[in-house]
N, CA, C and O of each residue as an XYZ file, in Angstrom:
700
protein
N      50.130    -33.437     32.903
C      51.294    -33.781     32.130
C      50.859    -34.092     30.695
O      49.898    -34.829     30.474
N      51.564    -33.533     29.746
C      51.321    -33.823     28.340
C      52.540    -34.538     27.797
O      53.675    -34.109     28.006
N      52.291    -35.634     27.098
C      53.386    -36.398     26.511
C      53.035    -36.607     25.049
O      51.937    -37.073     24.741
N      53.938    -36.275     24.148
C      53.684    -36.441     22.721
C      54.645    -37.475     22.156
O      55.822    -37.521     22.514
N      54.114    -38.301     21.266
C      54.941    -39.303     20.606
C      54.705    -39.217     19.119
O      53.646    -38.770     18.679
N      55.671    -39.637     18.348
C      55.512    -39.727     16.902
C      55.133    -41.152     16.567
O      55.718    -42.097     17.097
N      54.169    -41.311     15.698
C      53.671    -42.632     15.354
C      54.177    -43.072     13.982
O      53.431    -43.671     13.208
N      55.435    -42.778     13.681
C      55.978    -43.117     12.365
C      56.224    -44.612     12.206
O      56.428    -45.083     11.087
N      56.208    -45.361     13.295
C      56.424    -46.807     13.242
C      55.399    -47.495     12.338
O      55.691    -48.527     11.735
N      54.196    -46.918     12.248
C      53.123    -47.528     11.480
C      53.009    -46.950     10.072
O      52.036    -47.234      9.373
N      53.978    -46.148      9.642
C      53.881    -45.476      8.345
C      54.409    -46.391      7.242
O      55.491    -46.159      6.702
N      53.629    -47.448      6.904
C      54.135    -48.355      5.892
C      53.107    -48.733      4.845
O      53.258    -48.332      3.690
N      52.080    -49.475      5.181
C      51.257    -50.191      4.209
C      50.465    -49.322      3.256
O      50.643    -49.450      2.045
N      49.607    -48.451      3.734
C      48.716    -47.730      2.839
C      49.253    -46.347      2.535
O      50.180    -45.866      3.188
N      48.652    -45.707      1.523
C      49.110    -44.380      1.105
C      49.062    -43.386      2.254
O      50.003    -42.617      2.450
N      47.968    -43.397      3.018
C      47.883    -42.414      4.111
C      48.948    -42.669      5.141
O      49.454    -41.727      5.751
N      49.306    -43.928      5.354
C      50.358    -44.227      6.325
C      51.727    -43.815      5.803
O      52.594    -43.419      6.581
N      51.926    -43.907      4.490
C      53.214    -43.472      3.944
C      53.393    -41.975      4.127
O      54.505    -41.511      4.376
N      52.324    -41.224      4.009
C      52.415    -39.769      4.065
C      52.134    -39.208      5.448
O      52.501    -38.069      5.738
N      51.505    -39.970      6.284
C      51.089    -39.445      7.587
C      52.143    -39.729      8.640
O      52.521    -40.879      8.863
N      52.605    -38.690      9.271
C      53.446    -38.833     10.452
C      52.618    -38.242     11.587
O      52.652    -37.038     11.842
N      51.880    -39.112     12.257
C      50.927    -38.645     13.271
C      51.664    -38.276     14.544
O      52.571    -38.981     14.987
N      51.263    -37.178     15.112
C      51.740    -36.797     16.421
C      50.638    -37.115     17.401
O      49.489    -36.716     17.211
N      50.983    -37.824     18.436
C      49.995    -38.248     19.416
C      50.346    -37.596     20.749
O      51.455    -37.752     21.258
N      49.391    -36.869     21.300
C      49.581    -36.260     22.609
C      48.601    -36.904     23.565
O      47.400    -36.958     23.298
N      49.109    -37.382     24.658
C      48.275    -38.048     25.652
C      48.371    -37.236     26.930
O      49.464    -37.017     27.452
N      47.224    -36.789     27.437
C      47.201    -35.964     28.632
C      46.974    -36.826     29.869
O      45.885    -37.367     30.063
N      47.984    -36.950     30.688
C      47.900    -37.564     32.007
C      47.202    -38.918     32.028
O      46.555    -39.265     33.017
N      47.323    -39.676     30.961
C      46.623    -40.961     30.949
C      47.452    -42.066     31.576
O      46.899    -43.007     32.146
N      48.750    -41.969     31.480
C      49.603    -43.015     32.006
C      49.511    -44.308     31.217
O      50.050    -45.329     31.644
N      48.837    -44.287     30.069
C      48.696    -45.489     29.253
C      50.056    -45.881     28.683
O      50.864    -45.013     28.349
N      50.311    -47.182     28.571
C      51.569    -47.629     27.986
C      51.709    -47.138     26.551
O      50.723    -46.959     25.837
N      52.949    -46.925     26.152
C      53.243    -46.399     24.821
C      52.622    -47.263     23.723
O      52.095    -46.722     22.751
N      52.668    -48.580     23.850
C      52.088    -49.465     22.827
C      50.585    -49.242     22.702
O      50.056    -49.252     21.591
N      49.888    -49.042     23.818
C      48.441    -48.790     23.779
C      48.157    -47.447     23.124
O      47.188    -47.314     22.375
N      48.998    -46.440     23.402
C      48.823    -45.128     22.788
C      48.980    -45.234     21.269
O      48.193    -44.659     20.517
N      49.988    -45.963     20.830
C      50.198    -46.137     19.385
C      49.028    -46.889     18.765
O      48.552    -46.520     17.691
N      48.569    -47.927     19.426
C      47.441    -48.702     18.926
C      46.189    -47.832     18.811
O      45.482    -47.892     17.805
N      45.913    -47.028     19.836
C      44.761    -46.131     19.791
C      44.927    -45.079     18.703
O      43.968    -44.762     18.000
N      46.133    -44.532     18.554
C      46.332    -43.497     17.531
C      46.093    -44.066     16.139
O      45.484    -43.404     15.299
N      46.561    -45.274     15.884
C      46.326    -45.915     14.590
C      44.831    -46.161     14.402
O      44.306    -45.936     13.312
N      44.143    -46.614     15.438
C      42.708    -46.916     15.343
C      41.880    -45.665     15.065
O      40.938    -45.721     14.275
N      42.209    -44.540     15.696
C      41.414    -43.333     15.446
C      41.695    -42.771     14.060
O      40.788    -42.248     13.413
N      42.929    -42.870     13.595
C      43.237    -42.428     12.227
C      42.517    -43.333     11.231
O      41.982    -42.848     10.234
N      42.498    -44.631     11.485
C      41.776    -45.547     10.589
C      40.282    -45.242     10.563
O      39.658    -45.345      9.507
N      39.692    -44.868     11.702
C      38.272    -44.490     11.719
C      38.049    -43.245     10.866
O      37.091    -43.186     10.095
N      38.918    -42.259     10.998
C      38.801    -41.046     10.179
C      38.957    -41.375      8.695
O      38.205    -40.865      7.865
N      39.924    -42.219      8.361
C      40.122    -42.618      6.960
C      38.919    -43.391      6.428
O      38.549    -43.241      5.264
N      38.314    -44.212      7.271
C      37.117    -44.949      6.851
C      35.987    -43.982      6.541
O      35.257    -44.171      5.567
N      35.835    -42.944      7.364
C      34.803    -41.931      7.095
C      35.059    -41.251      5.747
O      34.122    -41.041      4.977
N      36.305    -40.908      5.459
C      36.620    -40.266      4.174
C      36.388    -41.229      3.013
O      35.924    -40.820      1.949
N      36.708    -42.502      3.214
C      36.455    -43.506      2.179
C      34.955    -43.655      1.932
O      34.525    -43.811      0.789
N      34.158    -43.606      3.003
C      32.699    -43.690      2.865
C      32.169    -42.502      2.070
O      31.302    -42.665      1.212
N      32.684    -41.317      2.352
C      32.273    -40.129      1.603
C      32.691    -40.261      0.141
O      31.898    -39.993     -0.761
N      33.932    -40.673     -0.090
C      34.452    -40.772     -1.459
C      33.737    -41.837     -2.284
O      33.644    -41.713     -3.505
N      33.237    -42.872     -1.638
C      32.541    -43.946     -2.366
C      31.024    -43.858     -2.219
O      30.295    -44.698     -2.746
N      30.551    -42.831     -1.496
C      29.116    -42.615     -1.272
C      28.469    -43.833     -0.591
O      27.349    -44.227     -0.915
N      29.201    -44.406      0.348
C      28.800    -45.649      1.002
C      28.281    -45.377      2.419
O      29.061    -45.283      3.367
N      26.963    -45.253      2.549
C      26.387    -44.963      3.861
C      26.550    -46.132      4.832
O      26.700    -45.914      6.034
N      26.523    -47.354      4.335
C      26.713    -48.511      5.221
C      28.101    -48.462      5.851
O      28.252    -48.740      7.040
N      29.109    -48.111      5.066
C      30.464    -47.987      5.597
C      30.536    -46.849      6.608
O      31.165    -46.992      7.656
N      29.904    -45.730      6.305
C      29.903    -44.594      7.241
C      29.292    -44.995      8.578
O      29.803    -44.615      9.632
N      28.215    -45.751      8.545
C      27.550    -46.167      9.783
C      28.454    -47.027     10.666
O      28.230    -47.110     11.874
N      29.472    -47.669     10.085
C      30.374    -48.497     10.891
C      31.291    -47.655     11.773
O      31.803    -48.154     12.775
N      31.509    -46.375     11.416
C      32.408    -45.532     12.211
C      31.723    -44.326     12.824
O      32.310    -43.662     13.678
N      30.489    -44.018     12.413
C      29.765    -42.883     12.982
C      28.887    -43.350     14.132
O      28.223    -44.383     14.036
N      28.884    -42.591     15.214
C      27.911    -42.813     16.272
C      26.551    -42.318     15.787
O      26.493    -41.395     14.976
N      25.473    -42.902     16.258
C      24.157    -42.337     15.936
C      24.109    -40.876     16.400
O      24.554    -40.549     17.501
N      23.568    -40.014     15.554
C      23.475    -38.593     15.890
C      24.702    -37.783     15.538
O      24.789    -36.614     15.912
N      25.661    -38.373     14.825
C      26.872    -37.645     14.443
C      26.501    -36.339     13.739
O      25.526    -36.281     12.990
N      27.284    -35.303     13.986
C      27.085    -34.000     13.353
C      28.248    -33.709     12.414
O      29.403    -33.981     12.742
N      27.938    -33.154     11.243
C      28.949    -32.709     10.299
C      28.786    -31.199     10.161
O      27.710    -30.716      9.810
N      29.849    -30.460     10.436
C      29.775    -29.008     10.499
C      30.832    -28.415      9.569
O      32.026    -28.669      9.726
N      30.373    -27.618      8.596
C      31.269    -26.977      7.632
C      31.383    -25.492      7.949
O      30.388    -24.817      8.211
N      32.614    -25.000      7.919
C      32.882    -23.593      8.155
C      33.651    -23.071      6.949
O      34.763    -23.523      6.677
N      33.063    -22.119      6.226
C      33.775    -21.535      5.088
C      34.955    -20.725      5.608
O      34.854    -20.057      6.637
N      36.071    -20.787      4.893
C      37.290    -20.108      5.315
C      37.888    -19.391      4.109
O      38.335    -20.070      3.185
N      37.922    -18.099      4.063
C      37.421    -17.198      5.100
C      35.906    -17.090      5.031
O      35.308    -17.165      3.958
N      35.307    -16.914      6.182
C      33.850    -16.810      6.275
C      33.440    -15.342      6.306
O      34.062    -14.536      6.998
N      32.398    -14.995      5.560
C      31.873    -13.632      5.682
C      31.425    -13.390      7.129
O      31.056    -14.337      7.823
N      31.455    -12.143      7.586
C      31.115    -11.854      8.990
C      29.720    -12.328      9.407
O      29.497    -12.611     10.584
N      28.791    -12.417      8.472
C      27.433    -12.817      8.828
C      27.167    -14.306      8.593
O      26.054    -14.786      8.809
N      28.186    -15.022      8.156
C      28.003    -16.439      7.831
C      27.874    -17.287      9.086
O      28.483    -17.001     10.117
N      27.083    -18.317      8.979
C      26.956    -19.309     10.038
C      27.511    -20.627      9.528
O      27.478    -20.888      8.326
N      28.015    -21.453     10.418
C      28.463    -22.779      9.973
C      27.282    -23.557      9.391
O      26.140    -23.385      9.819
N      27.569    -24.405      8.417
C      26.531    -25.276      7.851
C      26.566    -26.575      8.648
O      27.574    -27.281      8.662
N      25.464    -26.877      9.304
C      25.387    -28.072     10.137
C      24.513    -29.099      9.450
O      23.442    -28.785      8.930
N      24.994    -30.344      9.458
C      24.254    -31.425      8.817
C      24.114    -32.577      9.816
O      25.093    -32.986     10.440
N      22.918    -33.084      9.960
C      22.677    -34.217     10.851
C      23.047    -35.507     10.138
O      23.213    -35.534      8.918
N      23.173    -36.573     10.913
C      23.451    -37.868     10.303
C      22.311    -38.288      9.381
O      22.557    -38.900      8.341
N      21.080    -37.973      9.738
C      19.922    -38.340      8.920
C      20.030    -37.713      7.526
O      19.841    -38.393      6.518
N      20.333    -36.426      7.476
C      20.486    -35.727      6.195
C      21.679    -36.283      5.426
O      21.593    -36.516      4.221
N      22.784    -36.493      6.120
C      23.985    -37.033      5.482
C      23.693    -38.383      4.834
O      24.030    -38.599      3.670
N      23.071    -39.287      5.578
C      22.771    -40.623      5.050
C      21.778    -40.576      3.889
O      21.820    -41.427      3.001
N      20.897    -39.596      3.893
C      19.899    -39.475      2.828
C      20.503    -38.889      1.548
O      20.159    -39.324      0.448
N      21.399    -37.910      1.681
C      21.912    -37.205      0.503
C      23.177    -37.818     -0.095
O      23.407    -37.686     -1.296
N      23.997    -38.482      0.709
C      25.286    -38.988      0.212
C      25.160    -39.895     -1.010
O      25.854    -39.659     -1.999
N      24.311    -40.917     -0.990
C      24.288    -41.831     -2.131
C      23.590    -41.272     -3.370
O      23.646    -41.894     -4.431
N      22.937    -40.120     -3.263
C      22.124    -39.608     -4.360
C      22.882    -38.979     -5.507
O      22.359    -38.931     -6.620
N      24.072    -38.503     -5.287
C      24.801    -37.807     -6.346
C      25.437    -38.746     -7.346
O      25.684    -39.917     -7.057
N      25.693    -38.222     -8.511
C      26.350    -38.998     -9.572
C      27.838    -38.658     -9.691
O      28.610    -39.421    -10.272
N      28.237    -37.499     -9.133
C      29.622    -37.076     -9.257
C      30.542    -38.019     -8.479
O      30.167    -38.579     -7.449
N      31.748    -38.171     -9.002
C      32.765    -38.970     -8.308
C      33.476    -38.060     -7.312
O      34.026    -37.025     -7.689
N      33.462    -38.450     -6.046
C      34.066    -37.660     -4.978
C      35.382    -38.286     -4.527
O      35.560    -39.503     -4.584
N      36.294    -37.437     -4.082
C      37.542    -37.913     -3.482
C      37.962    -36.917     -2.411
O      38.210    -35.747     -2.700
N      38.039    -37.390     -1.177
C      38.559    -36.576     -0.080
C      39.767    -37.292      0.497
O      39.712    -38.476      0.828
N      40.878    -36.534      0.611
C      42.128    -37.110      1.120
C      42.663    -36.246      2.251
O      42.629    -35.019      2.171
N      43.155    -36.883      3.298
C      43.817    -36.157      4.379
C      45.245    -36.660      4.513
O      45.582    -37.747      4.044
N      46.069    -35.862      5.155
C      47.459    -36.251      5.385
C      47.954    -35.597      6.672
O      47.317    -34.687      7.203
N      49.071    -36.061      7.156
C      49.724    -35.536      8.363
C      48.760    -35.344      9.532
O      48.694    -34.255     10.102
N      48.015    -36.382      9.893
C      47.066    -36.213     10.998
C      47.770    -36.015     12.339
O      48.827    -36.585     12.606
N      47.152    -35.201     13.153
C      47.578    -35.037     14.542
C      46.490    -35.662     15.404
O      45.303    -35.409     15.203
N      46.903    -36.474     16.358
C      45.968    -37.196     17.217
C      46.173    -36.741     18.654
O      47.299    -36.689     19.148
N      45.068    -36.411     19.317
C      45.081    -36.138     20.747
C      44.240    -37.212     21.414
O      43.093    -37.438     21.027
N      44.800    -37.868     22.407
C      44.095    -38.926     23.138
C      43.863    -38.476     24.573
O      44.773    -37.985     25.240
N      42.629    -38.652     25.036
C      42.242    -38.315     26.396
C      41.459    -39.500     26.945
O      40.238    -39.406     27.078
N      42.108    -40.599     27.266
C      41.397    -41.793     27.728
C      40.532    -42.350     26.613
O      41.044    -42.818     25.596
N      39.205    -42.299     26.804
C      38.276    -42.841     25.800
C      37.713    -41.771     24.873
O      36.700    -41.989     24.209
N      38.367    -40.621     24.829
C      38.008    -39.547     23.910
C      39.241    -39.225     23.084
O      40.357    -39.201     23.603
N      39.037    -38.976     21.795
C      40.164    -38.659     20.925
C      39.760    -37.582     19.931
O      38.582    -37.382     19.636
N      40.772    -36.902     19.428
C      40.568    -35.909     18.383
C      41.642    -36.137     17.320
O      42.812    -36.361     17.630
N      41.214    -36.074     16.062
C      42.145    -36.134     14.938
C      41.921    -34.871     14.137
O      40.785    -34.539     13.799
N      42.996    -34.165     13.830
C      42.842    -33.064     12.880
C      43.938    -33.170     11.844
O      45.078    -33.530     12.140
N      43.553    -32.840     10.595
C      44.474    -33.007      9.482
C      44.066    -32.107      8.323
O      42.880    -31.832      8.138
N      45.036    -31.649      7.546
C      44.696    -30.958      6.311
C      44.103    -31.962      5.322
O      44.403    -33.154      5.376
N      43.257    -31.461      4.420
C      42.641    -32.326      3.423
C      42.443    -31.565      2.125
O      42.494    -30.336      2.088
N      42.218    -32.322      1.063
C      41.740    -31.730     -0.189
C      40.553    -32.546     -0.671
O      40.381    -33.706     -0.294
N      39.735    -31.916     -1.515
C      38.491    -32.533     -1.962
C      38.336    -32.293     -3.461
O      38.498    -31.174     -3.949
N      38.017    -33.371     -4.176
C      37.865    -33.318     -5.626
C      36.491    -33.838     -6.023
O      35.971    -34.773     -5.413
N      35.907    -33.228     -7.048
C      34.639    -33.671     -7.616
C      34.900    -33.968     -9.085
O      35.336    -33.094     -9.835
N      34.631    -35.205     -9.493
C      34.903    -35.649    -10.865
C      36.337    -35.347    -11.290
O      36.589    -34.968    -12.433
N      37.272    -35.520    -10.359
C      38.690    -35.333    -10.643
C      39.160    -33.895    -10.653
O      40.344    -33.639    -10.869
N      38.256    -32.941    -10.423
C      38.606    -31.525    -10.420
C      38.633    -31.013     -8.986
O      37.736    -31.295     -8.191
N      39.680    -30.255     -8.672
C      39.804    -29.695     -7.327
C      38.568    -28.871     -6.984
O      38.117    -28.053     -7.786
N      38.024    -29.092     -5.790
C      36.878    -28.333     -5.307
C      37.288    -27.387     -4.183
O      37.040    -26.183     -4.254
N      37.920    -27.942     -3.140
C      38.322    -27.123     -2.008
C      39.301    -27.900     -1.125
O      39.550    -29.088     -1.330
N      39.837    -27.198     -0.152
C      40.733    -27.813      0.824
C      40.373    -27.250      2.189
O      39.462    -26.431      2.311
N      41.084    -27.687      3.205
C      40.861    -27.165      4.544
C      41.448    -28.081      5.592
O      42.411    -28.807      5.345
N      40.852    -28.033      6.756
C      41.263    -28.879      7.870
C      40.044    -29.643      8.371
O      38.994    -29.059      8.638
N      40.201    -30.960      8.492
C      39.183    -31.825      9.087
C      39.503    -31.995     10.564
O      40.661    -32.187     10.936
N      38.471    -31.924     11.412
C      38.619    -32.200     12.839
C      37.578    -33.257     13.201
O      36.374    -33.006     13.142
N      38.053    -34.423     13.571
C      37.195    -35.545     13.956
C      37.219    -35.672     15.472
O      38.291    -35.700     16.076
N      36.055    -35.749     16.086
C      35.944    -36.063     17.507
C      35.476    -37.511     17.597
O      34.516    -37.900     16.932
N      36.148    -38.302     18.413
C      35.834    -39.723     18.537
C      35.699    -40.110     19.997
O      36.288    -39.492     20.884
N      34.909    -41.146     20.223
C      34.793    -41.744     21.551
C      34.929    -43.251     21.397
O      34.565    -43.831     20.374
N      35.465    -43.862     22.445
C      35.546    -45.323     22.444
C      34.201    -45.849     22.942
O      33.817    -45.613     24.088
N      33.490    -46.565     22.068
C      32.173    -47.106     22.405
C      32.220    -48.616     22.200
O      32.489    -49.094     21.097
N      31.960    -49.355     23.258
C      31.996    -50.818     23.208
C      33.311    -51.320     22.615
O      33.330    -52.259     21.819
N      34.400    -50.682     23.016
C      35.733    -51.111     22.603
C      36.180    -50.641     21.236
O      37.284    -50.975     20.807
N      35.350    -49.871     20.534
C      35.719    -49.380     19.193
C      35.688    -47.866     19.168
O      34.868    -47.243     19.843
N      36.583    -47.271     18.389
C      36.590    -45.825     18.215
C      35.530    -45.450     17.193
O      35.533    -45.946     16.066
N      34.607    -44.554     17.605
C      33.507    -44.104     16.735
C      33.512    -42.581     16.672
O      33.841    -41.913     17.653
N      33.151    -42.046     15.533
C      33.158    -40.603     15.308
C      31.857    -40.001     15.826
O      30.768    -40.441     15.457
N      31.981    -38.988     16.686
C      30.805    -38.291     17.215
C      30.524    -37.003     16.448
O      29.380    -36.551     16.397
N      31.564    -36.404     15.848
C      31.362    -35.219     15.024
C      32.556    -35.013     14.106
O      33.678    -35.435     14.384
N      32.260    -34.342     12.997
C      33.314    -33.883     12.083
C      33.043    -32.405     11.836
O      31.962    -32.025     11.385
N      34.034    -31.583     12.136
C      33.973    -30.158     11.817
C      35.116    -29.894     10.853
O      36.235    -30.366     11.053
N      34.823    -29.135      9.808
C      35.874    -28.884      8.827
C      35.766    -27.483      8.253
O      34.683    -26.912      8.130
N      36.939    -26.950      7.905
C      36.982    -25.693      7.178
C      36.977    -26.019      5.698
O      37.402    -27.099      5.287
N      36.493    -25.080      4.902
C      36.485    -25.267      3.449
C      36.943    -23.970      2.796
O      36.317    -22.923      2.965
N      38.034    -24.048      2.054
C      38.510    -22.884      1.315
C      38.729    -23.277     -0.134
O      39.224    -24.365     -0.428
N      38.360    -22.390     -1.023
C      38.406    -22.689     -2.455
C      39.707    -22.245     -3.110
O      40.009    -22.675     -4.224
N      40.477    -21.402     -2.449
C      41.738    -20.940     -3.035
C      42.768    -20.782     -1.928
O      42.441    -20.822     -0.742
N      44.018    -20.600     -2.338
C      45.091    -20.423     -1.371
C      45.508    -21.697     -0.678
O      46.102    -21.656      0.400
N      45.203    -22.834     -1.287
C      45.521    -24.128     -0.683
C      46.962    -24.525     -0.999
O      47.415    -24.398     -2.137
N      47.663    -24.998      0.002
C      49.004    -25.526     -0.213
C      48.887    -26.829     -0.998
O      47.905    -27.557     -0.850
N      49.879    -27.126     -1.826
C      49.821    -28.404     -2.564
C      49.846    -29.587     -1.611
O      50.533    -29.565     -0.590
N      49.095    -30.610     -1.953
C      49.055    -31.814     -1.141
C      50.341    -32.610     -1.321
O      50.833    -32.737     -2.443
N      50.894    -33.147     -0.240
C      52.056    -34.023     -0.377
C      51.668    -35.354     -1.039
O      52.542    -36.139     -1.409
N      50.365    -35.608     -1.188
C      49.895    -36.839     -1.849
C      49.970    -36.731     -3.364
O      49.791    -37.728     -4.063
N      50.232    -35.535     -3.881
C      50.290    -35.331     -5.322
C      48.889    -35.267     -5.892
O      47.908    -35.219     -5.149
N      48.794    -35.265     -7.214
C      47.483    -35.205     -7.841
C      46.700    -36.501     -7.614
O      47.287    -37.557     -7.381
N      45.359    -36.407     -7.684
C      44.548    -37.636     -7.516
C      44.931    -38.690     -8.530
O      45.382    -38.387     -9.634
N      44.741    -39.933     -8.129
C      45.013    -41.038     -9.033
C      46.406    -41.601     -8.940
O      46.721    -42.589     -9.604
N      47.251    -40.989     -8.125
C      48.608    -41.517     -7.951
C      48.603    -42.681     -7.018
O      49.655    -43.260     -6.747
């Protein structure tokens, strides 16, 4: 049995909540609706924390939501037929993130959440800016697991396209 709920009840305080109308699908869990909403908010907050860590180049913040061994996988869209996904380990990510001088901003909106007991998936469109200039857009897919009562990210896979991006409902950066 699949049951989907809209999580618009929580769309108030922060910018992502104002713009995000999360759809939550729970497969045969039988969990109460309040628990489903609570979990959906928690997994979206974990994904937002990861984006905030990237945007602020804060590895300590990233470590609060990433499981050890997290994988980051980029897929160019459209990808040439011979292209392979770019895979980055947590070790490389933690080493390279704080080194740059450019100001980064990654924003997602309209997340969709799938809950499967202690496993969750969030996918959402995003845009990415470097020093205030558009770089690329795509779709972020976060895989999460509940570890010691907290939702932690086990992997992030994302598409990256440099053109043909729909305008963000968040408007230009800095709003």
